[in-house]
N, C-alpha and C positions, 0 to 999 in steps of 0.2 A: 574261559568265560568270566571268572572272577576279575581278571585283569581289565576286561572291557568294562565291567560294571564300575570298577574303581576309577577309570578314566572318565566315564560319563558323569560320575558323581563329582569329580574334581571340576569338570567344565561347568556343571550346573552351579556349583558354589561360586565359581569365578564370575559368572554372569550376575548372580544375585548380589554380589558384593560390589559391583561397579558403582562408583560414587555418582550422585546426581549432579546435574549441571549447576554451576553457580554463575551469577551475572555481576559484572562490574559496569556501573553506569557513569557516564560523563555527559554534562550539558553540551548542547550545540547552540551557539549564539552566532548569528550571521555577522553582527557588529556589536560593539559595546553599548550602543544606544538603541538597538532594536527593541521594540516593545513586545514583539512576538516573533518566534521562529518556528517554522514547520519543516521538519526533516522527513521527507516521504520515501526516499529511495537511496540506495548505496550500491556502487559497483564494486568489482573485485579489487580495484585500486584504493578503495576507501573514500572515493569522491561521493559527496552527498548532494542530492538534488531536492529542492523544495521551494520555500518562499520565506520572506520576512516582511515585517511591518516596521517602517522607520519612525523616528520621533515626530514626523509630520503626518502620521497616519496614512502614508503611501505604501502600498504593498508591491513588492518586487519579486520576480522569480529569482532563484539563486542556484548557483553551482559552487560548492564549497569543497576545495581540495586542501585539506589541512587547515591552515589559516588564510589561504588565498581565496578570496571571495570574488566571484564573477556575478555582477548584478545585471539582470536582463529585464528590459521593459519592452512593451509593444504598444504603439500608439493607437491601435485599433481596440484596445481593451478599455471598457468603461468602468466607472466606479460602482462598487457593490457593497452593501452593508456598512456604509460610512467610510469605506476605504477607497482611495484613489488608485486607478490603474490596476485593479485586482487581477494578477496573473500568477500562476504557479506551475512548477514542474513536478510531476508525479513519478517519473521513471527516468533511469539513465543506464546506458549500457557500457560495455568495456571500452568502446571507442569514444566515449564522452558525449554521445548524442542523447539529448534529453527530449522527453515528450511532456506536453502539458496542455493547458487550455485556459481560456478566460471567456468573459461575456463580451461579444462584439458590440461596439458603441453604436453602430448603425442598425444592425439587424435585431439586437437584443437577444440573440441566440448564442448558445455555447459554441465557441470556435476553438478548434484544436490545431496542433502543429508539432512538428519536430523542430529542434534547435541544434545547430552544429556550426561552429566556427563563425558565429555572428549572423547566420542565415536561418530564417524561418521557412519551413515548408508546410503548407496547409494539409490538414487531414479532415475529411468530411464524409461521413457515411452517406451514400446516395439517397436523396429525397428525404433526408432526416430533418427534424426540427431542433437540431443541435447535436454536437458530438463532443465527448469528453475522452481524450486519450490519456491513459494512466500507466501503461506499461510498455516496455520495449526490450527485446533480447538482442544478443550479439549478431544475429542474422538480419536484424532490422524489422522483425515481425512486431506488430503493434496491437495492443488490446485496449479496450475501454468500453464505454457505453454510448448509445445514441438514443434520442427520443423520437418516437413516431408521431404521426399527425394527431393522435389522441393524447399525447404527452406521456405515454408509457415508456419505460426504459428497457432496452435490450442490450446485451453484451455484443461485442463485435471483435473479430480478428481481421487484421489487414496483413496479408502475406502475398508477396509477389504481385503487388498492385491490385489484388482481389480482396474485396470485402465479404466476410461471411458473418451472418448473424449468429449469436449464441443465446439460447433460451433454455432455462430450466423448465422441464415439463411440469405444467400445472401451476407455475408461479406467475404472479401478476407482473413482477419486475425482475430483471436480471442485470447484474453488473459483472463484466470481466475486468479484473483489476491489474494483475501482474502475469508475466509469462517468462519461463526459463528457456534455455537453448534447445531443449528437447520438445518444446511446444506445449508443455504442461502449463495450464492456465489456472491461476487462483481467481475464484469467482464467488459470488454470493447472490442469493435471491432475497427479495423483500415483498411485502404485501401491498404497500401504497407508495406514492411519490409526492413530495412537497417541494415546490420551487426547484425542480430538476434534481432533487436529491432523494434517493431511495430510502424509505423509512422501514425500520425493523418492526416486527419480528423478522429475523434473517436466518438463513441457512448457508453455511459455507461449503464450497466444493473445490476439488481439483478436477479440471476438465482436460481430458485427453481424447481428441477427436470427438466421437459421439458418446464417450463414456464419462459419466459424472459420478465422482466418488465424494461422499459427504465427509466434511471435517467439522467436528463439533466438540468444543471444549466441554468436559464433563461438569464444570462448575457454572455453565451458562444457565440463566433463567429463561423466562418466556420470550425475551427479546433476542435470544439466540447468539449466533456466532457469525463473524465476518472474516473471510479469508482475503488477505491483501497481496501476499507475495510468496513465491516459492523459488528457491535457488536450484542450481544444477545438481545438488546432492539430495534433493527431495525434501529438504527442510522447509517448513511453512510457517509464516507469521500472520497474525491477524489480531482481532479484537473480539472480546465477548462481553456481554452485559449480564450481570448477576441478578439474583432475585430482588435485590434492593434497588436496582437501577444503576448501580455503580459500573464503571467501565474499566476493563483490564486488558492489557496486551497478553499475547500467548505465543509460544514457540512450540511447534510439533517437530520432534526430533526422535527418530528411531521408534516411532509408534507411541511415544510418551509426550503428554502435554506439560509444558512448564509455564508457570505464570510470570508475567512481566509487570511489575509495579515499580516505577522509579521511586527510590527510597526518599528522595527529597520532595516528592509530591504529596498529594492528599491520600494516596492509596485508594482513590476512588475514581481516577480519571487518567489512565495511561493507555496509549494505543500503540500497537505494533504495526508498522507500515512497510518496512523493507528489510531484506536480508541478502547478504552476498555469500559467496562460496567459502569464505573463511568464518562464517557464522557471526559476522558483525551485524547487529540489528539496529535499525533506526526507527524512530517514532516520535511521539509527542506526549507530554504530560502536563497537568495543571496542578496548581496548589489548592484549587477549589473545583468542584464538579462543574464543567462547562466554562471554566475560566480561560484566561489567555494562555495560548500554547507556548510551551518551552520545548525545544527540540532535545532529543537525547540520542546517544549512541551507547549500545550495550555490547560488551564482549563477554565470551564464555570461557570457562576452563573446567 
């Protein structure tokens, strides 16, 4: 009996002394002259999907493999917020297929698509007033949000050509953002919507079928927590808003929350957007709250 007790004590001490994760940050710049870079997703090969704004204030979707940049534009995308041709990719899978959206120049509605080998394939939730595709897994399942006729947001899953709505019970707005190969969906709810964007207070979730499991960073203030992505190991990244209104990224790993603040930023505006199976994390930071985005990649050890 004494031997068993000694073994249990040794195991407990070993767990308690496990070192915390540390992060190494590096900037992501689409080009040397880009005035803004948004890195939204990363696949297991380390390929990053997002967008960038060039020196002429034109926004382009991007796929960045190391230093090799693929710039993607779509003639159906209109100018928004002072930017020409606003288009972005928000998800990318292991095959290099990206998903994203822009505002259609003719309909003025959010228009979504997949992009692979130079070809766009449209994504549109039936009878919606706009669709935003933001996540894709290796089996080609896609998640995002759509707007109904009243302008309210609902999450969706597109699997095997079938669209399924995703709604957090009792929430006014729901967004499904990322999906892993097991079909686990990173999602969040909000209370209002402005110009097609869900406004916090927010609550983050991992959705598996009909089961909604809350994820909430313990440092979050009244504006809450947003879940953006989950990888195939169950690690989750997202963003939380503290009591002062500052913005921080986070990683949930092994039941523990780790804060993500890019050290070269203001420590008031870092967002965690994507994570792959090697625990590479991508996101954005600013040097002032709400300032121009600078992409980052963070690795752990």
